[in-house]
MIDOSE-1310 file (N, C-alpha, C; in nm, 2 decimals, decimal comma, always signed):
residues 300
mrtv	+20,51/+7,25/-4,16/+20,53/+7,34/-4,27/+20,47/+7,29/-4,40; +20,49/+7,18/-4,43/+20,44/+7,12/-4,56/+20,29/+7,11/-4,55; +20,24/+7,08/-4,43/+20,10/+7,09/-4,43/+20,04/+7,22/-4,45; +20,09/+7,32/-4,38/+20,05/+7,46/-4,42/+20,04/+7,50/-4,56
rnvd	+20,16/+7,46/-4,61/+20,16/+7,49/-4,76/+20,06/+7,43/-4,85; +20,04/+7,30/-4,81/+19,93/+7,24/-4,89/+19,80/+7,30/-4,86; +19,75/+7,34/-4,75/+19,64/+7,41/-4,72/+19,64/+7,54/-4,78; +19,76/+7,62/-4,79/+19,76/+7,73/-4,86/+19,72/+7,73/-5,00
rraa	+19,79/+7,60/-5,07/+19,76/+7,58/-5,20/+19,61/+7,56/-5,23; +19,56/+7,48/-5,15/+19,41/+7,43/-5,15/+19,34/+7,57/-5,15; +19,37/+7,64/-5,06/+19,29/+7,77/-5,03/+19,29/+7,86/-5,16; +19,42/+7,88/-5,20/+19,44/+7,95/-5,31/+19,36/+7,89/-5,45
ghts	+19,39/+7,75/-5,45/+19,32/+7,70/-5,57/+19,15/+7,72/-5,57; +19,10/+7,71/-5,43/+18,96/+7,73/-5,41/+18,91/+7,87/-5,44; +19,00/+7,97/-5,40/+18,98/+8,12/-5,43/+18,99/+8,13/-5,58; +19,09/+8,08/-5,64/+19,08/+8,11/-5,79/+18,97/+8,05/-5,85
atvi	+18,92/+7,93/-5,82/+18,82/+7,86/-5,88/+18,69/+7,95/-5,85; +18,68/+8,01/-5,74/+18,57/+8,10/-5,71/+18,55/+8,22/-5,78; +18,68/+8,28/-5,79/+18,69/+8,40/-5,89/+18,64/+8,36/-6,03; +18,71/+8,24/-6,08/+18,66/+8,21/-6,22/+18,51/+8,19/-6,23
rvea	+18,45/+8,13/-6,14/+18,30/+8,09/-6,15/+18,23/+8,23/-6,13; +18,28/+8,33/-6,06/+18,21/+8,45/-6,04/+18,24/+8,53/-6,17; +18,34/+8,52/-6,22/+18,36/+8,60/-6,35/+18,28/+8,54/-6,46; +18,26/+8,42/-6,47/+18,18/+8,34/-6,55/+18,04/+8,37/-6,55
ddlr	+17,99/+8,38/-6,41/+17,86/+8,43/-6,39/+17,83/+8,57/-6,42; +17,91/+8,66/-6,40/+17,91/+8,80/-6,44/+17,90/+8,81/-6,60; +17,98/+8,73/-6,67/+17,98/+8,75/-6,81/+17,83/+8,70/-6,87; +17,80/+8,59/-6,80/+17,66/+8,53/-6,85/+17,55/+8,63/-6,81
sqsa	+17,55/+8,69/-6,71/+17,46/+8,78/-6,67/+17,46/+8,90/-6,75; +17,59/+8,95/-6,80/+17,60/+9,06/-6,88/+17,55/+9,04/-7,04; +17,58/+8,91/-7,08/+17,54/+8,88/-7,19/+17,41/+8,82/-7,22; +17,34/+8,81/-7,10/+17,19/+8,77/-7,13/+17,11/+8,85/-7,19
pida	+17,11/+8,98/-7,15/+17,02/+9,07/-7,22/+17,06/+9,08/-7,38; +17,19/+9,08/-7,40/+17,22/+9,10/-7,56/+17,17/+8,96/-7,62; +17,19/+8,84/-7,55/+17,13/+8,71/-7,62/+16,97/+8,71/-7,63; +16,91/+8,77/-7,54/+16,76/+8,78/-7,53/+16,71/+8,88/-7,65
agdr	+16,80/+9,01/-7,66/+16,76/+9,09/-7,77/+16,80/+9,02/-7,90; +16,90/+8,95/-7,92/+16,93/+8,88/-8,04/+16,81/+8,78/-8,07; +16,76/+8,71/-7,97/+16,66/+8,60/-7,99/+16,54/+8,68/-8,05; +16,52/+8,80/-7,99/+16,38/+8,88/-8,02/+16,41/+8,92/-8,15
liad	+16,53/+8,97/-8,20/+16,55/+9,01/-8,33/+16,53/+8,89/-8,43; +16,58/+8,79/-8,39/+16,57/+8,68/-8,49/+16,41/+8,64/-8,49; +16,35/+8,63/-8,39/+16,19/+8,60/-8,39/+16,11/+8,71/-8,47; +16,16/+8,85/-8,46/+16,10/+8,94/-8,55/+16,11/+8,92/-8,70
rlda	+16,24/+8,88/-8,72/+16,27/+8,85/-8,88/+16,19/+8,73/-8,92; +16,19/+8,63/-8,84/+16,10/+8,51/-8,87/+15,96/+8,54/-8,89; +15,91/+8,62/-8,80/+15,76/+8,67/-8,82/+15,74/+8,75/-8,94; +15,85/+8,81/-8,99/+15,82/+8,89/-9,12/+15,79/+8,81/-9,23
leae	+15,84/+8,67/-9,23/+15,81/+8,59/-9,32/+15,65/+8,55/-9,34; +15,58/+8,60/-9,24/+15,43/+8,55/-9,24/+15,35/+8,69/-9,25; +15,43/+8,79/-9,29/+15,36/+8,92/-9,33/+15,26/+8,90/-9,43; +15,29/+8,83/-9,54/+15,21/+8,79/-9,64/+15,06/+8,76/-9,60
kvmq	+15,09/+8,64/-9,53/+14,95/+8,58/-9,46/+14,88/+8,69/-9,37; +14,96/+8,76/-9,30/+14,89/+8,86/-9,20/+14,83/+8,96/-9,29; +14,89/+9,02/-9,38/+14,83/+9,12/-9,47/+14,70/+9,06/-9,54; +14,71/+8,95/-9,61/+14,61/+8,89/-9,68/+14,48/+8,87/-9,57
rale	+14,50/+8,83/-9,46/+14,38/+8,80/-9,35/+14,33/+8,94/-9,32; +14,43/+9,05/-9,31/+14,38/+9,17/-9,27/+14,30/+9,24/-9,38; +14,33/+9,21/-9,50/+14,24/+9,26/-9,62/+14,11/+9,19/-9,62; +14,11/+9,06/-9,59/+13,99/+8,99/-9,60/+13,89/+9,02/-9,48
leae	+13,95/+9,05/-9,36/+13,88/+9,10/-9,25/+13,82/+9,25/-9,28; +13,89/+9,33/-9,34/+13,84/+9,46/-9,38/+13,73/+9,46/-9,49; +13,75/+9,35/-9,58/+13,65/+9,35/-9,69/+13,52/+9,30/-9,64; +13,52/+9,19/-9,53/+13,41/+9,14/-9,47/+13,33/+9,25/-9,38
slge	+13,41/+9,35/-9,32/+13,35/+9,46/-9,26/+13,29/+9,56/-9,34; +13,34/+9,59/-9,47/+13,28/+9,68/-9,56/+13,18/+9,62/-9,66; +13,19/+9,47/-9,65/+13,09/+9,41/-9,73/+13,13/+9,42/-9,88; +13,24/+9,45/-9,92/+13,30/+9,46/-10,06/+13,43/+9,41/-10,07
qhmi	+13,48/+9,38/-10,19/+13,62/+9,34/-10,21/+13,70/+9,45/-10,19; +13,83/+9,44/-10,13/+13,93/+9,55/-10,12/+14,02/+9,54/-10,23; +14,03/+9,66/-10,29/+14,12/+9,66/-10,41/+14,25/+9,77/-10,38; +14,36/+9,71/-10,43/+14,49/+9,81/-10,40/+14,52/+9,85/-10,54
steq	+14,57/+9,97/-10,55/+14,60/+10,01/-10,67/+14,77/+10,02/-10,70; +14,81/+10,03/-10,81/+14,94/+10,01/-10,84/+15,03/+10,12/-10,76; +14,97/+10,23/-10,76/+15,05/+10,34/-10,68/+15,06/+10,32/-10,54; +14,94/+10,25/-10,49/+14,97/+10,20/-10,34/+15,06/+10,10/-10,31
lgri	+15,07/+10,00/-10,42/+15,18/+9,90/-10,40/+15,32/+9,96/-10,41; +15,33/+10,06/-10,49/+15,45/+10,14/-10,52/+15,50/+10,19/-10,38; +15,39/+10,27/-10,32/+15,42/+10,33/-10,18/+15,47/+10,22/-10,07; +15,39/+10,10/-10,08/+15,42/+10,01/-9,98/+15,56/+9,94/-10,01
akei	+15,60/+9,94/-10,12/+15,74/+9,90/-10,16/+15,84/+9,99/-10,09; +15,82/+10,12/-10,10/+15,94/+10,20/-10,07/+15,92/+10,20/-9,90; +15,82/+10,19/-9,84/+15,80/+10,17/-9,70/+15,90/+10,07/-9,65; +15,89/+9,95/-9,71/+15,97/+9,83/-9,67/+16,08/+9,81/-9,74
gvdp	+16,13/+9,91/-9,81/+16,27/+9,92/-9,87/+16,28/+9,82/-9,99; +16,18/+9,81/-10,07/+16,18/+9,72/-10,20/+16,19/+9,82/-10,30; +16,27/+9,79/-10,41/+16,28/+9,87/-10,52/+16,15/+9,85/-10,61; +16,08/+9,97/-10,63/+15,96/+9,97/-10,70/+15,96/+9,90/-10,84
afvq	+16,07/+9,91/-10,91/+16,08/+9,84/-11,03/+16,07/+9,69/-11,02; +16,11/+9,62/-10,91/+16,07/+9,48/-10,90/+15,92/+9,46/-10,87; +15,86/+9,56/-10,81/+15,72/+9,55/-10,79/+15,65/+9,54/-10,92; +15,70/+9,62/-11,00/+15,63/+9,64/-11,14/+15,65/+9,51/-11,20
qalg	+15,77/+9,46/-11,21/+15,80/+9,32/-11,26/+15,74/+9,22/-11,21; +15,71/+9,21/-11,08/+15,63/+9,10/-11,04/+15,48/+9,10/-11,07; +15,43/+9,24/-11,07/+15,29/+9,27/-11,12/+15,27/+9,22/-11,25; +15,37/+9,25/-11,33/+15,35/+9,20/-11,48/+15,35/+9,05/-11,49
evrl	+15,43/+8,98/-11,41/+15,44/+8,84/-11,42/+15,32/+8,79/-11,37; +15,26/+8,85/-11,24/+15,13/+8,80/-11,19/+15,02/+8,81/-11,29; +15,00/+8,93/-11,35/+14,89/+8,95/-11,45/+14,90/+8,88/-11,59; +15,03/+8,84/-11,63/+15,04/+8,76/-11,75/+15,04/+8,63/-11,72
npad	+15,04/+8,58/-11,60/+15,04/+8,45/-11,55/+14,93/+8,37/-11,62; +14,95/+8,26/-11,67/+14,82/+8,19/-11,73/+14,71/+8,14/-11,63; +14,59/+8,12/-11,67/+14,48/+8,09/-11,56/+14,51/+7,95/-11,52; +14,46/+7,92/-11,40/+14,48/+7,78/-11,34/+14,42/+7,67/-11,47
rgwf	+14,49/+7,56/-11,48/+14,46/+7,46/-11,57/+14,42/+7,32/-11,48; +14,35/+7,24/-11,55/+14,30/+7,12/-11,49/+14,41/+7,01/-11,47; +14,38/+6,91/-11,39/+14,49/+6,83/-11,37/+14,53/+6,74/-11,48; +14,45/+6,72/-11,58/+14,50/+6,66/-11,70/+14,57/+6,73/-11,78
artv	+14,55/+6,88/-11,80/+14,65/+6,96/-11,88/+14,78/+6,97/-11,79; +14,77/+6,97/-11,66/+14,91/+6,98/-11,60/+15,00/+6,86/-11,61; +14,91/+6,75/-11,61/+14,98/+6,61/-11,62/+15,05/+6,59/-11,76; +14,98/+6,63/-11,87/+15,04/+6,61/-12,00/+15,14/+6,72/-12,03
lpap	+15,11/+6,83/-12,00/+15,21/+6,95/-12,04/+15,22/+7,03/-11,90; +15,32/+6,99/-11,83/+15,36/+7,05/-11,69/+15,39/+7,20/-11,70; +15,44/+7,26/-11,80/+15,47/+7,38/-11,82/+15,36/+7,45/-11,92; +15,31/+7,57/-11,87/+15,21/+7,64/-11,96/+15,28/+7,69/-12,10
lvet	+15,21/+7,69/-12,20/+15,28/+7,75/-12,33/+15,26/+7,90/-12,33; +15,35/+7,95/-12,27/+15,36/+8,11/-12,26/+15,50/+8,17/-12,30; +15,51/+8,27/-12,39/+15,65/+8,33/-12,41/+15,62/+8,46/-12,39; +15,73/+8,55/-12,33/+15,71/+8,69/-12,31/+15,83/+8,76/-12,36
aslq	+15,81/+8,88/-12,39/+15,91/+8,97/-12,44/+15,89/+9,12/-12,40; +15,98/+9,19/-12,38/+15,97/+9,34/-12,33/+15,98/+9,43/-12,47; +15,89/+9,53/-12,46/+15,89/+9,64/-12,56/+15,91/+9,77/-12,49; +16,02/+9,84/-12,52/+16,05/+9,97/-12,46/+16,06/+10,08/-12,55
gltr	+16,04/+10,20/-12,51/+16,04/+10,32/-12,61/+15,91/+10,35/-12,69; +15,81/+10,27/-12,65/+15,68/+10,29/-12,73/+15,57/+10,31/-12,64; +15,46/+10,38/-12,69/+15,35/+10,40/-12,61/+15,26/+10,27/-12,63; +15,17/+10,28/-12,52/+15,08/+10,16/-12,54/+14,99/+10,16/-12,66
sdvd	+14,97/+10,25/-12,72/+14,89/+10,26/-12,85/+14,97/+10,22/-12,95; +15,10/+10,25/-12,95/+15,20/+10,20/-13,05/+15,21/+10,04/-13,03; +15,22/+10,00/-12,91/+15,24/+9,85/-12,88/+15,12/+9,78/-12,94; +15,00/+9,83/-12,92/+14,87/+9,75/-12,95/+14,86/+9,76/-13,11
asid	+14,91/+9,87/-13,16/+14,91/+9,88/-13,31/+15,01/+9,79/-13,38; +15,13/+9,77/-13,32/+15,24/+9,68/-13,38/+15,17/+9,54/-13,36; +15,13/+9,51/-13,26/+15,06/+9,37/-13,24/+14,96/+9,33/-13,34; +14,87/+9,43/-13,36/+14,77/+9,40/-13,47/+14,83/+9,39/-13,59
kwmt	+14,92/+9,46/-13,63/+14,98/+9,47/-13,78/+15,07/+9,34/-13,78; +15,14/+9,31/-13,68/+15,22/+9,17/-13,69/+15,13/+9,04/-13,71; +15,02/+9,05/-13,63/+14,95/+8,93/-13,61/+14,85/+8,91/-13,75; +14,81/+9,03/-13,80/+14,73/+9,02/-13,92/+14,80/+8,99/-14,05
qneg	+14,92/+9,06/-14,05/+15,00/+9,06/-14,18/+15,10/+8,94/-14,18; +15,17/+8,91/-14,08/+15,29/+8,81/-14,06/+15,23/+8,68/-14,03; +15,13/+8,68/-13,93/+15,07/+8,55/-13,88/+14,95/+8,49/-13,95; +14,90/+8,57/-14,02/+14,77/+8,53/-14,09/+14,65/+8,52/-13,99
fmrg	+14,64/+8,60/-13,88/+14,52/+8,59/-13,79/+14,44/+8,70/-13,81; +14,31/+8,70/-13,75/+14,23/+8,81/-13,73/+14,18/+8,81/-13,59; +14,16/+8,94/-13,54/+14,11/+8,95/-13,40/+13,99/+8,87/-13,37; +13,99/+8,80/-13,25/+13,88/+8,75/-13,20/+13,83/+8,80/-13,07
avtp	+13,80/+8,73/-12,98/+13,75/+8,79/-12,85/+13,84/+8,89/-12,78; +13,79/+8,98/-12,72/+13,87/+9,07/-12,65/+13,88/+9,01/-12,49; +14,02/+9,00/-12,45/+14,05/+8,96/-12,32/+14,11/+9,07/-12,24; +14,10/+9,05/-12,09/+14,18/+9,17/-12,02/+14,32/+9,17/-12,06
ggae	+14,35/+9,30/-12,11/+14,50/+9,33/-12,15/+14,52/+9,28/-12,28; +14,45/+9,21/-12,36/+14,47/+9,16/-12,49/+14,36/+9,12/-12,56; +14,38/+8,99/-12,65/+14,28/+8,96/-12,73/+14,31/+8,81/-12,78; +14,22/+8,73/-12,81/+14,24/+8,61/-12,88/+14,24/+8,61/-13,03
wdid	+14,31/+8,53/-13,10/+14,33/+8,54/-13,24/+14,27/+8,41/-13,32; +14,21/+8,43/-13,42/+14,15/+8,34/-13,50/+14,22/+8,34/-13,64; +14,23/+8,22/-13,70/+14,29/+8,21/-13,84/+14,20/+8,29/-13,93; +14,26/+8,36/-14,01/+14,20/+8,44/-14,13/+14,22/+8,35/-14,25
nrwt	+14,10/+8,28/-14,28/+14,10/+8,18/-14,41/+14,07/+8,26/-14,53; +14,08/+8,39/-14,54/+14,06/+8,46/-14,67/+14,18/+8,43/-14,74; +14,17/+8,43/-14,88/+14,29/+8,39/-14,97/+14,39/+8,50/-14,98; +14,35/+8,64/-14,96/+14,43/+8,75/-14,97/+14,52/+8,74/-14,83
aklr	+14,46/+8,71/-14,70/+14,54/+8,70/-14,59/+14,63/+8,59/-14,59; +14,59/+8,46/-14,65/+14,69/+8,36/-14,65/+14,81/+8,39/-14,75; +14,77/+8,48/-14,86/+14,88/+8,50/-14,96/+14,98/+8,60/-14,88; +14,92/+8,69/-14,82/+15,00/+8,80/-14,75/+15,10/+8,74/-14,65
sstl	+15,03/+8,67/-14,54/+15,12/+8,60/-14,44/+15,22/+8,51/-14,49; +15,19/+8,42/-14,59/+15,29/+8,35/-14,66/+15,40/+8,41/-14,72; +15,38/+8,51/-14,79/+15,48/+8,59/-14,84/+15,58/+8,67/-14,73; +15,52/+8,73/-14,62/+15,60/+8,79/-14,53/+15,66/+8,69/-14,43
sgan	+15,61/+8,57/-14,38/+15,66/+8,50/-14,28/+15,70/+8,36/-14,32; +15,66/+8,32/-14,44/+15,71/+8,19/-14,48/+15,65/+8,08/-14,40; +15,71/+7,99/-14,35/+15,65/+7,85/-14,28/+15,66/+7,87/-14,13; +15,70/+7,99/-14,09/+15,71/+7,99/-13,92/+15,59/+8,07/-13,87
risr	+15,46/+8,04/-13,93/+15,35/+8,10/-13,88/+15,30/+8,00/-13,74; +15,26/+8,09/-13,66/+15,20/+8,02/-13,54/+15,08/+7,92/-13,58; +14,98/+7,97/-13,66/+14,87/+7,90/-13,70/+14,90/+7,76/-13,76; +15,02/+7,73/-13,80/+15,05/+7,60/-13,86/+15,07/+7,50/-13,75
vags	+15,10/+7,54/-13,63/+15,12/+7,44/-13,53/+15,00/+7,47/-13,41; +14,95/+7,59/-13,41/+14,86/+7,60/-13,28/+14,70/+7,64/-13,34; +14,72/+7,64/-13,46/+14,56/+7,68/-13,51/+14,51/+7,80/-13,46; +14,39/+7,80/-13,42/+14,35/+7,93/-13,36/+14,35/+7,96/-13,21
dvah	+14,42/+7,86/-13,14/+14,44/+7,85/-13,00/+14,57/+7,95/-12,96; +14,56/+8,07/-12,98/+14,65/+8,19/-12,98/+14,59/+8,32/-12,92; +14,66/+8,36/-12,80/+14,62/+8,49/-12,76/+14,73/+8,57/-12,71; +14,71/+8,70/-12,70/+14,82/+8,78/-12,65/+14,77/+8,88/-12,53
rvhs	+14,86/+8,91/-12,45/+14,82/+9,01/-12,35/+14,95/+9,09/-12,33; +14,91/+9,22/-12,27/+15,02/+9,32/-12,25/+14,99/+9,37/-12,11; +15,11/+9,40/-12,05/+15,12/+9,46/-11,92/+15,22/+9,58/-11,93; +15,17/+9,70/-11,90/+15,25/+9,82/-11,93/+15,28/+9,87/-11,77
sseq	+15,42/+9,87/-11,75/+15,46/+9,91/-11,61/+15,50/+10,05/-11,62; +15,49/+10,12/-11,72/+15,50/+10,26/-11,72/+15,46/+10,30/-11,89; +15,48/+10,43/-11,91/+15,41/+10,48/-12,04/+15,50/+10,42/-12,16; +15,62/+10,38/-12,12/+15,70/+10,32/-12,24/+15,77/+10,21/-12,22
dhlv	+15,74/+10,13/-12,10/+15,78/+10,01/-12,07/+15,66/+9,90/-12,07; +15,68/+9,79/-12,17/+15,56/+9,71/-12,15/+15,61/+9,55/-12,16; +15,52/+9,47/-12,12/+15,56/+9,33/-12,13/+15,46/+9,26/-12,20; +15,49/+9,18/-12,32/+15,39/+9,13/-12,40/+15,41/+8,98/-12,39
afes	+15,30/+8,91/-12,39/+15,27/+8,76/-12,36/+15,22/+8,70/-12,47; +15,26/+8,61/-12,56/+15,19/+8,52/-12,64/+15,17/+8,39/-12,58; +15,04/+8,34/-12,58/+15,03/+8,21/-12,51/+14,92/+8,12/-12,60; +14,92/+8,01/-12,56/+14,83/+7,89/-12,61/+14,79/+7,80/-12,51
qgkg	+14,67/+7,76/-12,51/+14,62/+7,66/-12,41/+14,67/+7,52/-12,44; +14,73/+7,50/-12,56/+14,78/+7,37/-12,59/+14,64/+7,28/-12,61; +14,54/+7,34/-12,68/+14,43/+7,25/-12,70/+14,45/+7,13/-12,79; +14,53/+7,15/-12,91/+14,55/+7,05/-13,00/+14,64/+6,94/-12,93
plrs	+14,75/+6,96/-12,88/+14,82/+6,85/-12,80/+14,74/+6,78/-12,70; +14,66/+6,86/-12,62/+14,58/+6,78/-12,52/+14,46/+6,69/-12,59; +14,41/+6,73/-12,69/+14,31/+6,67/-12,75/+14,38/+6,53/-12,81; +14,50/+6,54/-12,89/+14,56/+6,42/-12,94/+14,59/+6,33/-12,81
agal	+14,66/+6,38/-12,70/+14,68/+6,29/-12,61/+14,57/+6,22/-12,54; +14,45/+6,29/-12,53/+14,34/+6,22/-12,48/+14,29/+6,11/-12,58; +14,29/+6,15/-12,72/+14,25/+6,03/-12,80/+14,35/+5,92/-12,80; +14,48/+5,94/-12,79/+14,57/+5,82/-12,80/+14,55/+5,75/-12,65
malg	+14,53/+5,79/-12,55/+14,50/+5,74/-12,43/+14,39/+5,67/-12,44; +14,27/+5,71/-12,49/+14,16/+5,65/-12,51/+14,15/+5,53/-12,60; +14,24/+5,55/-12,70/+14,26/+5,43/-12,80/+14,34/+5,32/-12,75; +14,44/+5,35/-12,65/+14,50/+5,26/-12,58/+14,43/+5,17/-12,49
ialg	+14,34/+5,24/-12,42/+14,25/+5,17/-12,32/+14,15/+5,08/-12,41; +14,10/+5,13/-12,52/+14,00/+5,06/-12,60/+14,08/+4,93/-12,65; +14,20/+4,94/-12,71/+14,28/+4,84/-12,76/+14,29/+4,73/-12,65; +14,32/+4,78/-12,53/+14,35/+4,69/-12,43/+14,24/+4,61/-12,36
alsa	+14,12/+4,67/-12,37/+14,00/+4,62/-12,34/+13,96/+4,50/-12,44; +13,99/+4,53/-12,57/+13,96/+4,43/-12,66/+14,04/+4,32/-12,66; +14,17/+4,34/-12,64/+14,27/+4,24/-12,63/+14,24/+4,16/-12,51; +14,20/+4,20/-12,40/+14,18/+4,14/-12,27/+14,05/+4,05/-12,29
agvs	+13,96/+4,11/-12,37/+13,84/+4,03/-12,40/+13,85/+3,91/-12,48; +13,96/+3,91/-12,56/+13,99/+3,80/-12,66/+14,08/+3,68/-12,60; +14,11/+3,69/-12,47/+14,17/+3,57/-12,41/+14,09/+3,52/-12,29; +14,13/+3,40/-12,28/+14,04/+3,33/-12,16/+14,13/+3,35/-12,03
dvla	+14,24/+3,35/-12,03/+14,32/+3,37/-11,91/+14,29/+3,50/-11,86; +14,26/+3,52/-11,73/+14,22/+3,64/-11,67/+14,36/+3,72/-11,65; +14,47/+3,66/-11,59/+14,59/+3,73/-11,57/+14,66/+3,78/-11,70; +14,65/+3,69/-11,81/+14,69/+3,74/-11,94/+14,62/+3,85/-11,99
gigl	+14,48/+3,85/-11,96/+14,40/+3,97/-12,00/+14,44/+4,10/-11,93; +14,44/+4,08/-11,80/+14,50/+4,18/-11,73/+14,62/+4,26/-11,77; +14,72/+4,16/-11,81/+14,85/+4,21/-11,86/+14,84/+4,28/-12,00; +14,75/+4,22/-12,09/+14,74/+4,28/-12,21/+14,69/+4,42/-12,20
faaw	+14,57/+4,43/-12,11/+14,49/+4,56/-12,08/+14,60/+4,65/-12,03; +14,69/+4,62/-11,93/+14,78/+4,71/-11,88/+14,89/+4,76/-11,97; +14,93/+4,67/-12,07/+15,03/+4,69/-12,16/+14,99/+4,80/-12,27; +14,86/+4,78/-12,31/+14,81/+4,87/-12,42/+14,77/+4,99/-12,35
tvag	+14,73/+5,00/-12,23/+14,69/+5,13/-12,17/+14,82/+5,20/-12,15; +14,92/+5,14/-12,09/+15,05/+5,22/-12,06/+15,11/+5,26/-12,20; +15,11/+5,19/-12,30/+15,15/+5,23/-12,43/+15,08/+5,36/-12,48; +14,92/+5,35/-12,48/+14,86/+5,48/-12,52/+14,90/+5,59/-12,44
vgvg	+14,89/+5,59/-12,31/+14,95/+5,69/-12,22/+15,07/+5,75/-12,26; +15,16/+5,67/-12,27/+15,31/+5,70/-12,30/+15,31/+5,77/-12,43; +15,25/+5,71/-12,53/+15,27/+5,78/-12,67/+15,19/+5,90/-12,67; +15,07/+5,90/-12,62/+15,00/+6,03/-12,60/+15,07/+6,15/-12,53
ivga	+15,13/+6,12/-12,41/+15,22/+6,23/-12,36/+15,32/+6,27/-12,41; +15,42/+6,17/-12,48/+15,53/+6,21/-12,56/+15,48/+6,29/-12,68; +15,39/+6,25/-12,76/+15,34/+6,32/-12,87/+15,28/+6,45/-12,84; +15,22/+6,47/-12,74/+15,15/+6,60/-12,69/+15,27/+6,69/-12,65
rwwa	+15,38/+6,66/-12,58/+15,48/+6,73/-12,53/+15,57/+6,79/-12,65; +15,59/+6,69/-12,75/+15,66/+6,73/-12,88/+15,59/+6,83/-12,95; +15,47/+6,81/-12,97/+15,37/+6,92/-13,05/+15,38/+7,05/-12,96; +15,37/+7,04/-12,84/+15,39/+7,16/-12,74/+15,50/+7,24/-12,77
qgir	+15,61/+7,16/-12,77/+15,75/+7,23/-12,80/+15,74/+7,31/-12,93; +15,68/+7,25/-13,04/+15,67/+7,33/-13,15/+15,59/+7,44/-13,15; +15,48/+7,45/-13,07/+15,40/+7,57/-13,03/+15,47/+7,67/-12,97; +15,55/+7,63/-12,86/+15,64/+7,71/-12,79/+15,75/+7,79/-12,87
galr	+15,80/+7,71/-12,97/+15,91/+7,76/-13,06/+15,84/+7,86/-13,15; +15,72/+7,84/-13,20/+15,66/+7,93/-13,29/+15,62/+8,06/-13,23; +15,57/+8,05/-13,08/+15,54/+8,16/-13,01/+15,68/+8,25/-12,99; +15,78/+8,18/-12,96/+15,91/+8,27/-12,93/+15,95/+8,33/-13,06
rslt	+15,95/+8,26/-13,18/+15,98/+8,33/-13,30/+15,91/+8,44/-13,33; +15,80/+8,44/-13,32/+15,68/+8,53/-13,34/+15,71/+8,65/-13,26; +15,72/+8,64/-13,14/+15,75/+8,75/-13,03/+15,89/+8,81/-13,08; +16,00/+8,74/-13,13/+16,11/+8,80/-13,17/+16,10/+8,89/-13,28
glvg	+16,02/+8,83/-13,39/+15,99/+8,90/-13,49/+15,90/+9,05/-13,47; +15,81/+9,02/-13,36/+15,73/+9,15/-13,33/+15,83/+9,25/-13,27; +15,92/+9,21/-13,17/+16,01/+9,31/-13,10/+16,09/+9,38/-13,22; +16,14/+9,31/-13,32/+16,23/+9,38/-13,43/+16,14/+9,45/-13,51
aakp	+16,00/+9,43/-13,53/+15,93/+9,52/-13,64/+15,85/+9,62/-13,56; +15,84/+9,61/-13,43/+15,75/+9,72/-13,35/+15,82/+9,84/-13,37; +15,75/+9,95/-13,38/+15,79/+10,08/-13,40/+15,69/+10,19/-13,38; +15,71/+10,31/-13,36/+15,60/+10,41/-13,34/+15,52/+10,42/-13,45
qrkg	+15,40/+10,43/-13,43/+15,30/+10,45/-13,58/+15,34/+10,60/-13,63; +15,34/+10,59/-13,75/+15,35/+10,72/-13,82/+15,21/+10,77/-13,83; +15,20/+10,91/-13,78/+15,08/+10,99/-13,80/+15,06/+11,03/-13,94; +14,92/+11,06/-13,97/+14,88/+11,10/-14,08/+14,92/+11,26/-14,09
wlar	+14,89/+11,31/-14,22/+14,92/+11,44/-14,25/+14,84/+11,54/-14,17; +14,72/+11,50/-14,16/+14,62/+11,59/-14,07/+14,67/+11,61/-13,93; +14,71/+11,49/-13,88/+14,74/+11,48/-13,74/+14,88/+11,54/-13,70; +14,98/+11,54/-13,80/+15,11/+11,61/-13,78/+15,09/+11,76/-13,81
rrdr	+14,99/+11,80/-13,88/+14,96/+11,95/-13,90/+14,92/+11,99/-13,77; +14,82/+11,92/-13,70/+14,75/+11,96/-13,57/+14,86/+11,97/-13,46; +14,95/+11,88/-13,47/+15,07/+11,87/-13,37/+15,16/+11,99/-13,39; +15,18/+12,03/-13,51/+15,27/+12,17/-13,54/+15,19/+12,29/-13,49
kara	+15,06/+12,29/-13,53/+14,99/+12,40/-13,47/+14,99/+12,42/-13,31; +14,98/+12,30/-13,26/+14,97/+12,29/-13,10/+15,11/+12,35/-13,04; +15,22/+12,31/-13,11/+15,34/+12,36/-13,07/+15,39/+12,49/-13,12; +15,31/+12,55/-13,20/+15,34/+12,69/-13,25/+15,34/+12,78/-13,13
pgtp	+15,44/+12,90/-13,13/+15,41/+13,00/-13,03/+15,29/+13,08/-13,04; +15,24/+13,10/-12,92/+15,12/+13,20/-12,93/+14,98/+13,12/-12,95; +15,00/+12,98/-12,97/+14,89/+12,90/-12,98/+14,81/+12,89/-12,86; +14,67/+12,92/-12,84/+14,60/+12,92/-12,73/+14,59/+12,79/-12,68
């Protein structure tokens, strides 16, 4: 009887183990399609990260087939954003940042001044003509500039050396003029995301700081070469040359970045003043009369 019971127990154990294995196999077989679908979903999401490269290549292929550059309008960008569930407001913001992004700089400029000298501010509730007129008025009356070369979306500004301009700008803005720290190395650009929403950028190429850094570096190298030539010991000469060179490079970079901070602060203060002073331009008497006649009932 004991042997029979042991056999029954082993049989029962084998049966239960078989049932457990069968149930586990069933669960794996049932969950396999779900896991596979989940893997495919994850793969699709990862592939979406490459959408930018795919679209860029598609545009390149189309441009090659047409023999001309493919252009996309802002309206098309807005429709694409809606199709993929992106708020068009963010598209406009990104478009403004891209258009106002400074041009590529050389390795020397990036090494001395890692961050470009650009400050931006928003102007709302004004038409584009009001914004342009406000910038012209601010730069000529408060900053002592005169318009220079026209650039896409803006203009460059040169110092107005006429005594009347200097007197006017000194009276209105005191010692906070951009020209005191940046000279004529100033430009502005405007991106309008709508009829009354605008992003204004004031920028400087940092020509003054970069020139001073280059001069100090060259001076350090020259002094190092003279010092090395004046000693007979080769190792001592190399050490003197390296010390003067490192000193020149260090002083040049530190001085240039300190100067650049002054330029950036002046750009920021100027933009703050512009935002506070910008307002719709008052129309002349004749223009206001034409507007009244246009709004009058019965006017054809």
